[in-house]
C-alpha positions in Angstrom: -32.5 7.2 -11.4 -32.5 10.9 -11.3 -35.9 11.1 -12.9 -37.9 9.3 -10.1 -39.7 10.8 -7.2 -38.1 10.9 -3.7 -40.3 8.1 -2.6 -39.3 5.9 -5.6 -35.6 6.8 -5.1 -35.9 5.8 -1.4 -37.4 2.5 -2.4 -34.8 1.9 -5.1 -32.0 2.9 -2.7 -33.4 0.5 -0.1 -33.2 -2.4 -2.6 -29.6 -1.4 -3.5 -28.7 -1.2 0.2 -29.9 -4.7 0.9 -28.3 -6.1 -2.3 -24.9 -4.6 -1.8 -24.4 -4.1 2.0 -22.9 -7.5 2.7 -20.4 -7.4 -0.2 -19.3 -3.8 0.6 -18.8 -4.8 4.2 -16.7 -7.8 3.1 -14.7 -5.5 0.8 -13.6 -3.7 3.9 -13.1 -6.7 6.1 -10.6 -8.1 3.6 -8.5 -4.9 4.0 -8.9 -3.9 7.6 -8.7 -5.7 10.9 -11.2 -3.6 12.9 -14.9 -4.7 12.7 -15.9 -1.2 14.0 -14.0 0.6 11.3 -15.4 -1.8 8.6 -18.9 -1.0 9.9 -18.3 2.7 9.9 -16.8 2.7 6.4 -19.7 0.6 5.1 -22.2 3.1 6.7 -20.2 6.0 5.1 -20.5 4.3 1.7 -24.2 3.9 1.9 -24.7 7.4 3.3 -22.8 8.8 0.3 -24.9 6.6 -2.0 -28.1 7.7 -0.5 -27.1 11.4 -0.6 -26.1 11.1 -4.3 -28.5 8.4 -5.4 -30.4 10.8 -7.7 -27.1 11.6 -9.5 -26.2 8.0 -10.3 -26.0 7.6 -14.1 -26.2 4.0 -15.4 -24.8 5.1 -18.8 -21.5 6.0 -17.1 -21.0 3.0 -14.8 -22.8 -0.1 -13.5 -24.3 0.3 -10.0 -21.7 -2.1 -8.6 -18.9 -0.1 -10.1 -20.4 3.2 -8.7 -20.8 1.7 -5.2 -17.3 0.1 -5.2 -15.8 3.3 -6.4 -17.2 5.1 -3.4 -16.0 2.2 -1.2 -12.5 2.4 -2.7 -12.5 6.2 -2.1 -13.6 5.7 1.5 -10.8 3.3 2.2 -8.2 5.6 0.6 -9.4 8.5 2.7 -9.3 6.2 5.8 -5.7 5.2 5.0 -4.6 8.8 4.2 -6.0 10.0 7.5 -4.4 7.0 9.3 -1.1 7.9 7.6 -1.1 11.4 9.0 -1.8 9.9 12.5 0.6 7.1 12.2 3.5 9.2 10.9 3.0 11.4 13.9 3.4 8.4 16.1 6.1 6.6 14.1 4.0 3.4 13.8 5.6 1.1 11.2 2.4 -0.8 10.1 0.9 1.7 7.7 0.2 0.6 4.1 -0.8 3.3 1.7 -3.3 2.8 -1.2 -3.1 3.7 -4.8 -4.0 7.2 -6.1 -7.1 8.2 -8.0 -5.6 7.6 -11.4 -5.9 3.8 -11.1 -8.9 1.9 -12.3 -11.1 0.1 -9.8 -9.9 -3.4 -10.6 -6.3 -2.2 -10.4 -7.0 -0.5 -7.1 -8.6 -3.6 -5.7 -5.7 -5.8 -6.9 -3.2 -3.4 -5.4 -5.2 -3.1 -2.2 -5.1 -6.9 -1.8 -1.4 -7.0 -2.5 -0.8 -4.4 0.1 -2.8 -6.4 2.5 -0.5 -9.3 1.8 2.5 -7.1 2.2 1.2 -5.8 5.6 0.9 -9.5 6.7 4.4 -10.2 5.4 5.9 -7.2 7.2 4.4 -8.6 10.4 6.5 -11.8 9.8 9.8 -9.9 10.1 11.5 -8.3 13.1 10.7 -4.8 14.2 14.1 -3.5 13.0 13.7 -5.2 9.6 10.2 -3.7 9.3 11.4 -0.3 10.2 14.1 -0.3 7.6 11.6 -1.3 4.9 9.1 1.2 6.0 11.6 4.0 6.2 13.1 3.2 2.7 9.9 2.5 0.8 7.2 4.4 2.6 9.1 7.4 3.9 11.4 7.4 0.8 14.5 7.9 2.9 18.0 7.1 1.6 20.3 4.6 3.2 22.3 7.4 4.7 19.1 9.0 6.2 17.9 5.7 7.6 21.4 5.0 9.1 21.4 8.5 10.8 17.9 7.9 12.1 18.7 4.4 13.4 22.2 5.2 14.6 24.0 2.7 12.3 25.9 2.8 9.0 24.5 3.1 5.5 26.2 -0.2 4.7 24.3 -2.0 7.5 21.1 -0.5 6.4 21.6 -1.7 2.8 22.6 -5.2 4.1 19.6 -5.4 6.4 17.3 -4.2 3.6 18.6 -6.8 1.2 18.1 -9.6 3.7 14.6 -8.4 4.7 13.5 -8.2 1.0 14.7 -11.8 0.6 12.7 -12.8 3.7 9.6 -11.1 2.3 10.0 -12.8 -1.1 10.3 -16.2 0.7 7.1 -15.3 2.7 5.2 -14.6 -0.5 6.5 -17.7 -2.2 5.6 -19.9 0.9 2.1 -18.4 0.9 1.6 -18.7 -2.8 1.3 -15.0 -3.3 2.3 -13.7 -6.8 2.6 -10.1 -7.8 1.7 -10.6 -11.5 
């Protein structure tokens, strides 16, 4: 598409925009709760597409792959920025996304699984959620978590084991499989 004139590129881009806008927006709505954020991220994706439309190379990727790669990057940046904000506020609901080394299909799969995990974490108590988040998202040891929560490491390990069983039951009940 790099060979066309600006007017041709604009017309081509307009067709791409109409063809993919709805599916890109749905991509975000399946991963985020905020309509406004989904709209903003969708706009960001198409702005990036427009800005770089003349650089798209069909020999390297399909148009859909190129667009969803941009969308996947936008959601990663969103979560990374949100992580910085949330960690500063000690909010326990953050779910991180995979790094850049994962292929798009794998990233989408992991994103869906993390969406399920986020919902599952909402099904447990705040204390249970805190222990899971501190252990697996902040990578704290049982001793560090115990110190932070004012309890013993043994209590942390017991609570973590019970919570993981609850989460497994939640997944089973909802037909969610990790494989």
